[in-house]
C-alpha positions as CSV (number, residue, x, y, z in Angstrom):
1,M,-37.5,10.8,-8.6
2,A,-38.9,7.9,-6.6
3,S,-36.5,5.1,-5.6
4,I,-36.8,1.8,-7.3
5,V,-38.5,-0.8,-5.1
6,P,-36.7,-4.2,-5.4
7,S,-38.9,-7.1,-6.3
8,L,-38.8,-10.9,-6.0
9,R,-38.9,-11.5,-9.7
10,F,-35.4,-13.0,-9.8
11,E,-36.0,-15.3,-6.8
12,R,-39.4,-16.6,-7.8
13,P,-38.4,-18.7,-11.0
14,L,-35.6,-20.3,-8.9
15,W,-38.0,-21.1,-6.1
16,R,-40.5,-22.7,-8.6
17,D,-37.6,-24.9,-9.8
18,G,-37.2,-26.2,-6.3
19,L,-34.2,-24.1,-5.3
20,A,-35.0,-23.0,-1.8
21,R,-31.7,-21.5,-0.5
22,I,-31.2,-18.5,-2.8
23,V,-28.5,-16.2,-1.7
24,G,-28.4,-12.5,-2.4
25,V,-25.0,-10.9,-2.2
26,D,-23.8,-7.3,-2.2
27,E,-20.6,-5.4,-1.1
28,V,-19.8,-2.0,0.2
29,G,-16.5,0.0,0.5
30,V,-15.1,-0.3,-3.0
31,A,-14.4,3.4,-3.5
32,P,-13.0,4.6,-0.1
33,T,-9.3,5.2,0.5
34,C,-9.2,3.4,3.8
35,G,-10.7,0.3,5.5
36,A,-11.7,-3.2,4.4
37,V,-14.2,-4.0,1.7
38,V,-17.3,-5.8,3.2
39,A,-19.8,-8.1,1.7
40,A,-23.1,-9.6,3.0
41,A,-25.0,-12.6,1.9
42,V,-28.7,-13.2,2.8
43,I,-31.1,-16.1,2.2
44,M,-34.8,-15.3,2.5
45,K,-37.6,-17.8,2.9
46,P,-39.2,-19.1,-0.4
47,G,-42.4,-17.2,-1.0
48,C,-41.6,-14.5,1.6
49,H,-43.2,-11.1,1.6
50,R,-41.0,-8.1,1.2
51,I,-40.0,-6.1,4.3
52,P,-41.4,-2.6,3.8
53,G,-38.7,-0.1,3.3
54,V,-36.0,-2.4,2.1
55,R,-34.2,-1.1,-1.0
56,D,-30.7,-0.2,-2.2
57,S,-28.9,0.9,1.0
58,K,-27.5,4.0,-0.8
59,T,-31.0,5.4,-1.0
60,L,-31.7,4.9,2.7
61,S,-30.7,7.1,5.7
62,A,-28.5,5.6,8.5
63,A,-31.5,5.5,10.8
64,Q,-33.5,3.6,8.2
65,R,-30.8,1.1,7.7
66,E,-30.3,0.5,11.4
67,R,-34.0,0.0,11.8
68,L,-34.1,-2.6,9.0
69,V,-31.2,-4.8,9.9
70,P,-32.8,-6.5,12.9
71,V,-35.9,-7.1,10.9
72,I,-33.9,-8.6,8.0
73,R,-32.1,-10.9,10.5
74,R,-35.3,-12.1,12.0
75,R,-36.9,-12.8,8.6
76,A,-33.9,-14.3,7.0
77,V,-33.0,-18.0,6.9
78,A,-29.3,-17.1,7.1
79,V,-27.1,-14.0,7.0
80,G,-23.3,-14.1,6.4
81,V,-20.8,-11.3,6.3
82,G,-17.3,-11.4,4.9
83,A,-14.5,-8.9,4.3
84,A,-11.1,-8.4,2.7
85,S,-8.5,-6.5,4.7
86,V,-6.6,-3.4,3.6
87,A,-3.5,-5.6,3.3
88,E,-5.4,-7.8,0.9
89,I,-6.7,-4.8,-1.1
90,D,-3.2,-3.5,-1.5
91,R,-1.9,-6.9,-2.5
92,L,-4.7,-8.2,-4.7
93,N,-6.2,-4.9,-5.9
94,I,-9.7,-3.7,-5.0
95,Y,-11.4,-5.7,-7.8
96,H,-10.1,-9.1,-6.6
97,A,-10.4,-8.2,-2.9
98,T,-14.0,-7.4,-3.4
99,H,-14.7,-10.8,-4.9
100,L,-12.8,-12.4,-2.1
101,A,-15.1,-10.6,0.5
102,M,-18.1,-11.8,-1.5
103,R,-16.9,-15.4,-1.5
104,R,-16.3,-15.3,2.3
105,A,-19.8,-14.0,2.9
106,V,-21.3,-16.8,0.8
107,A,-19.1,-19.3,2.6
108,R,-20.5,-18.2,6.0
109,I,-24.0,-19.0,4.7
110,G,-23.2,-22.6,4.3
111,A,-25.2,-24.9,1.9
112,H,-27.1,-23.0,-0.8
113,D,-28.7,-23.6,-4.2
114,H,-28.0,-20.5,-6.2
115,V,-26.4,-17.1,-5.7
116,L,-27.6,-13.7,-7.0
117,I,-25.0,-11.0,-7.1
118,D,-25.0,-7.3,-7.8
119,G,-23.0,-6.3,-10.9
120,N,-21.4,-8.1,-13.9
121,R,-20.2,-11.6,-14.4
122,I,-17.0,-12.5,-12.4
123,V,-14.4,-14.7,-14.0
124,G,-13.9,-17.9,-12.0
125,F,-16.6,-17.0,-9.4
126,E,-18.7,-20.0,-10.1
127,E,-16.0,-22.4,-9.0
128,H,-16.1,-20.8,-5.5
129,V,-19.8,-20.3,-4.9
130,G,-21.5,-22.6,-7.4
131,R,-24.2,-21.5,-9.9
132,Y,-24.9,-17.8,-9.8
133,T,-26.7,-15.0,-11.7
134,S,-25.2,-11.5,-12.0
135,I,-27.7,-8.6,-12.1
136,V,-26.6,-5.1,-13.0
137,D,-28.0,-2.7,-10.4
138,G,-29.1,-5.7,-8.5
139,D,-29.2,-3.8,-5.2
140,A,-32.0,-1.7,-6.6
141,K,-33.8,-4.4,-8.5
142,C,-33.5,-7.7,-6.5
143,Y,-35.0,-8.0,-3.0
144,S,-32.4,-10.5,-1.7
145,I,-29.5,-8.4,-2.9
146,A,-31.1,-5.2,-1.5
147,C,-31.3,-7.0,1.9
148,A,-27.6,-7.9,1.7
149,S,-26.8,-4.3,0.7
150,V,-28.4,-3.0,3.9
151,V,-26.7,-5.5,6.1
152,A,-23.3,-4.8,4.6
153,K,-23.6,-1.1,4.8
154,V,-24.6,-1.2,8.5
155,V,-21.8,-3.5,9.4
156,R,-19.2,-1.3,7.7
157,D,-20.5,1.9,9.1
158,R,-20.5,0.6,12.6
159,M,-16.9,-0.6,12.2
160,M,-15.9,2.8,10.7
161,A,-17.4,4.5,13.8
162,R,-15.2,2.2,16.0
163,L,-12.2,3.1,13.9
164,A,-13.0,6.8,14.2
165,A,-12.8,6.4,18.0
166,R,-9.3,4.9,17.7
167,Y,-8.1,7.4,15.1
168,P,-9.9,10.7,15.8
169,G,-9.5,13.6,13.4
170,Y,-10.3,11.9,10.1
171,G,-14.0,12.2,10.4
172,W,-14.7,8.5,9.6
173,E,-17.8,8.6,11.7
174,R,-19.2,11.0,9.1
175,N,-17.4,10.2,5.9
176,Q,-17.0,6.5,6.4
177,G,-13.5,6.7,4.8
178,Y,-14.5,8.3,1.5
179,A,-12.0,10.9,0.2
180,T,-14.0,13.9,1.3
181,R,-12.3,17.3,1.8
182,E,-12.3,16.7,5.6
183,H,-10.6,13.3,5.2
184,R,-8.0,14.6,2.7
185,A,-7.1,17.5,4.9
186,A,-6.7,15.1,7.9
187,V,-4.4,12.8,5.9
188,R,-2.1,15.8,5.1
189,R,-2.2,17.0,8.7
190,L,-2.1,13.7,10.6
191,G,-0.6,11.3,8.1
192,L,-1.7,7.7,7.3
193,T,-3.1,5.1,9.6
194,P,-2.7,1.3,9.3
195,F,-6.2,1.3,7.7
196,H,-5.4,3.5,4.7
197,R,-5.2,1.8,1.3
198,R,-1.7,2.8,0.2
199,S,-2.2,1.4,-3.3
200,F,-5.0,3.8,-4.1
201,L,-4.0,6.6,-6.5
202,A,-6.4,9.0,-4.8
203,L,-4.5,8.6,-1.5
204,Q,-1.1,9.1,-3.2
205,R,-2.4,12.3,-4.8
206,T,-3.6,13.5,-1.4
207,L,-0.2,13.0,0.1
208,A,1.3,14.8,-2.9
209,G,-1.0,17.7,-2.4
210,D,-2.8,17.3,-5.8
211,Q,-6.5,17.5,-5.3
212,A,-7.4,17.0,-9.0
213,S,-9.7,14.0,-9.6
214,L,-10.2,13.3,-5.9
215,D,-13.8,14.3,-5.8
216,L,-14.5,11.3,-8.1
217,F,-14.3,9.3,-4.8
218,G,-17.1,11.0,-3.1
219,E,-19.4,8.1,-2.2
220,E,-19.4,5.8,0.7
221,L,-16.3,4.2,2.1
222,D,-15.9,0.8,3.5
223,A,-13.1,1.5,5.9
224,Q,-13.2,-1.2,8.4
225,A,-11.1,-3.0,10.8
226,I,-12.2,-6.5,9.8
227,P,-9.3,-8.9,9.7
228,A,-8.5,-11.0,6.7
229,T,-10.3,-14.0,8.1
230,V,-13.6,-12.9,9.7
231,D,-14.6,-15.1,12.6
232,E,-18.0,-15.5,14.1
233,G,-17.7,-13.4,17.3
234,P,-16.8,-9.9,16.1
235,M,-19.2,-9.9,13.2
236,D,-22.1,-11.1,15.4
237,L,-21.3,-8.3,17.9
238,V,-21.4,-5.7,15.2
239,L,-24.7,-7.0,13.8
240,A,-26.3,-7.3,17.3
241,R,-25.4,-3.8,18.5
């Protein structure tokens, strides 16, 4: 079945109302058992034309995403990336840590008029980012959110590759920290790293040797070594690589 092509139908009414700085936000790395959760925020120019090939990052290959990121950065008015660390995930839980990463990404954008996010309404989110609209499957339907999904995925995958070099044997350069069979076997063989989410039940089951239910976590992992507060330098290096 053909992938959905995201449109500008969510941005256009806001642009017509005079709101020029519309932020699309998406996150990656919710399901993995290691690494930070990462979010990206992107503002595109009012009346812009869509970049061919941009869609939900999950439907793109790694090579396609890598090709699109520099084009998105050139066309965008602003791009911001934020993250929540493994320590924050274990302390806050993944739900709240994900929203923290999203708020940090929006904060890096600076002044803005409206925010479009992927997913459902978030309690208390408006007091941190201002007026926003939640769009279920927004990364597939909304162009600005799709752009953010591509940026966030590339940032996280690059950071997972760096972590894989520091902690060889877990296959993070291939599985991005998801609880694949390779990753689970490595945890049993090598033990945990400082970047594993110890609060995750799937990880606890892996250590206990119970593989039941672990395949539910078979998507992409956001394992990353982003600190709790993301500063300008490291993130720019990741995006510019």
